[in-house]
C-alpha positions as CSV (number, residue, x, y, z in Angstrom):
1,X,-6.7,12.9,-241.0
2,X,-3.3,13.7,-240.1
3,X,-0.7,11.7,-238.0
4,X,1.3,13.5,-235.2
5,X,4.7,12.4,-234.2
6,X,6.3,12.8,-230.7
7,X,9.6,12.5,-229.2
8,X,9.3,11.5,-225.4
9,X,11.7,10.3,-222.9
10,X,9.2,8.3,-221.0
11,X,5.6,7.1,-221.9
12,X,3.1,6.7,-219.1
13,X,-0.1,5.9,-221.1
14,X,-1.4,2.3,-221.5
15,X,0.1,0.3,-224.3
16,X,3.3,2.4,-224.6
17,X,6.3,1.9,-222.3
18,X,9.6,3.1,-222.0
19,X,12.3,2.9,-219.2
20,X,15.2,5.7,-219.4
21,X,16.6,7.8,-222.0
22,X,15.1,8.8,-225.4
23,X,12.8,6.4,-227.1
24,X,14.4,4.6,-230.1
25,X,11.7,5.7,-232.3
26,X,8.9,8.3,-232.3
27,X,5.4,7.6,-231.3
28,X,2.6,8.1,-234.0
29,X,-0.7,9.1,-232.9
30,X,-3.5,9.6,-235.1
31,X,-5.4,12.9,-234.5
32,X,-9.3,12.6,-235.3
33,X,-11.4,15.8,-235.6
34,X,-12.0,18.9,-237.7
35,X,-9.8,21.6,-236.6
36,X,-10.0,25.3,-237.7
37,X,-8.1,28.5,-236.5
38,X,-11.3,29.4,-234.4
39,X,-11.9,25.9,-232.9
40,X,-8.7,23.8,-233.1
41,X,-8.5,20.1,-232.2
42,X,-7.1,19.4,-228.8
43,X,-4.4,16.8,-228.8
44,X,-4.0,15.6,-225.2
45,X,-0.3,14.8,-224.4
46,X,-0.5,14.9,-220.6
47,X,0.3,11.1,-220.5
48,X,3.7,11.8,-221.7
49,X,6.8,13.6,-220.1
50,X,9.4,15.8,-221.6
51,X,7.8,15.9,-225.1
52,X,10.8,17.0,-227.3
53,X,9.3,17.4,-230.8
54,X,5.6,17.5,-232.3
55,X,5.6,16.9,-236.0
56,X,2.5,17.1,-238.4
57,X,2.7,14.7,-241.2
58,X,0.8,12.6,-243.9
59,X,-1.5,15.5,-244.4
60,X,-4.4,14.4,-246.9
61,X,-6.7,17.6,-246.6
62,X,-6.6,19.5,-249.8
63,X,-7.3,22.6,-247.9
64,X,-4.1,22.4,-246.1
65,X,-3.5,21.8,-242.4
66,X,-1.5,24.2,-240.2
67,X,-0.5,24.5,-236.8
68,X,-3.3,26.8,-235.9
69,X,-5.7,23.7,-236.4
70,X,-4.4,22.1,-233.3
71,X,-3.8,22.9,-229.6
72,X,-1.2,20.5,-228.0
73,X,-1.8,20.1,-224.1
74,X,1.4,18.8,-222.6
75,X,0.6,19.9,-218.9
76,X,-0.3,17.2,-216.6
77,X,-0.9,19.7,-213.6
78,X,-3.5,21.4,-215.4
79,X,-5.8,18.9,-217.3
80,X,-8.4,20.4,-219.7
81,X,-11.9,19.1,-219.5
82,X,-15.5,20.0,-221.0
83,X,-16.5,22.0,-224.1
84,X,-15.9,25.7,-224.7
85,X,-18.5,27.9,-225.9
86,X,-17.5,30.1,-229.1
87,X,-18.0,34.0,-229.3
88,X,-17.7,36.5,-232.0
89,X,-16.0,35.2,-235.0
90,X,-16.5,31.7,-233.7
91,X,-13.4,31.8,-231.4
92,X,-13.5,29.9,-228.4
93,X,-11.6,31.5,-225.4
94,X,-8.5,29.6,-224.5
95,X,-7.6,29.2,-220.6
96,X,-4.2,27.9,-219.7
97,X,-2.4,27.5,-216.2
98,X,1.1,27.5,-215.7
99,X,2.4,24.0,-215.7
100,X,4.9,24.6,-213.0
101,X,2.3,25.7,-210.6
102,X,3.7,24.9,-207.0
103,X,3.0,26.0,-203.5
104,X,4.8,29.0,-202.4
105,X,5.6,30.2,-206.1
106,X,4.0,32.9,-208.2
107,X,1.9,31.4,-211.1
108,X,0.3,32.6,-214.2
109,X,-3.3,32.0,-215.6
110,X,-3.5,33.1,-219.3
111,X,-6.4,33.9,-221.3
112,X,-6.2,34.0,-225.3
113,X,-8.6,34.0,-228.2
114,X,-11.4,36.1,-226.6
115,X,-13.0,39.2,-227.9
116,X,-10.5,41.9,-227.9
117,X,-11.4,44.8,-225.5
118,X,-14.2,42.8,-223.7
119,X,-14.3,41.8,-220.1
120,X,-13.3,38.2,-218.8
121,X,-14.4,36.8,-215.7
122,X,-12.5,33.9,-214.2
123,X,-14.4,31.5,-211.9
124,X,-12.9,28.8,-209.4
125,X,-14.2,25.8,-207.9
126,X,-13.1,22.4,-206.2
127,X,-14.4,19.9,-208.9
128,X,-15.4,19.5,-212.5
129,X,-19.1,19.5,-213.5
130,X,-21.2,20.4,-216.5
131,X,-24.4,22.3,-216.1
132,X,-26.2,23.6,-219.2
133,X,-26.4,27.4,-219.6
134,X,-28.3,27.7,-222.9
135,X,-26.9,28.2,-226.5
136,X,-24.8,25.1,-226.1
137,X,-22.7,26.7,-223.3
138,X,-22.0,24.9,-220.0
139,X,-20.7,26.0,-216.3
140,X,-17.8,23.7,-215.6
141,X,-16.9,24.3,-211.9
142,X,-18.3,23.2,-208.7
143,X,-18.9,24.4,-206.0
144,X,-18.4,27.9,-207.1
145,X,-16.1,30.0,-204.9
146,X,-17.4,33.3,-203.8
147,X,-14.4,35.1,-205.2
148,X,-14.2,35.6,-209.0
149,X,-11.6,37.6,-210.8
150,X,-12.7,40.3,-213.4
151,X,-10.1,41.7,-216.0
152,X,-10.3,43.5,-219.3
153,X,-8.8,41.7,-222.4
154,X,-6.2,43.7,-224.4
155,X,-6.5,43.4,-228.2
156,X,-9.1,44.5,-230.7
157,X,-11.7,42.3,-232.3
158,X,-12.5,38.7,-232.2
159,X,-10.0,36.2,-231.4
160,X,-7.7,38.9,-230.4
161,X,-8.5,39.3,-226.7
162,X,-5.8,38.3,-224.2
163,X,-4.8,38.7,-220.5
164,X,-2.5,37.3,-217.9
165,X,-3.6,37.1,-214.2
166,X,-0.4,36.3,-211.9
167,X,-0.7,35.4,-208.3
168,X,0.9,33.8,-205.5
169,X,0.2,30.2,-204.5
170,X,-0.2,29.8,-200.7
171,X,2.6,27.6,-199.0
172,X,1.4,24.3,-197.8
173,X,-1.2,23.7,-200.6
174,X,0.9,21.0,-202.4
175,X,-1.6,18.3,-203.8
176,X,-4.5,20.7,-203.5
177,X,-6.7,20.7,-206.5
178,X,-9.1,23.3,-207.8
179,X,-11.2,24.0,-211.1
180,X,-11.3,27.1,-213.1
181,X,-12.9,28.5,-216.3
182,X,-13.1,31.9,-217.9
183,X,-16.2,33.7,-219.4
184,X,-15.9,36.6,-221.8
185,X,-18.6,39.2,-222.0
186,X,-19.8,39.0,-225.7
187,X,-23.1,40.8,-226.7
188,X,-22.8,39.0,-230.4
189,X,-23.8,35.6,-228.9
190,X,-27.3,34.5,-227.9
191,X,-26.4,34.2,-224.3
192,X,-24.2,37.2,-223.9
193,X,-21.0,35.5,-223.3
194,X,-18.5,32.9,-224.6
195,X,-16.6,30.5,-222.4
196,X,-13.6,28.4,-222.4
197,X,-13.2,24.7,-221.5
198,X,-12.4,23.9,-217.7
199,X,-9.2,23.2,-216.2
200,X,-8.6,20.8,-213.3
201,X,-5.2,22.1,-211.7
202,X,-3.1,20.3,-209.1
203,X,-0.6,22.3,-207.1
204,X,2.7,20.7,-207.0
């Protein structure tokens, strides 16, 4: 079980307080989980602002722990929820949304760690949910918007598929929330696809 060390300018989670300026000392958080390159441990830092440094220390795993064993979430505008479903090679697709998403601006949705050369389908909704789809996979958005986005993933082979979707956020939508999730067509799985966790996005 490693510890992780964070430099922050303001802590907003219960039990941690700061006013202005850099904290005199770093904040140590124990991370519990079994992380691998294919299924990293998610470390939720969305309760902090202006994370300046992330350090992994006190490693006790004889097999060694590296950055690939973790995913650090510092984006409070696009909060991750739910559980993803692995595809070829055990890789779980990763879906991220531009933290600076704002009304009237362009934003990007990024897909990583999918099956290279496969087709990805991004779905959108208004709220989180969790509906079992078989094989331990879950559909995480509701109600489902009629429009979905389909795009090819670049790269070759398991875990190497990626793509970026860029779009304009309509003016006048500040404060609007939506949910999103990505599915990757993957015939190597029992259900024919892999999927990411969900993201609850708030437009700034």
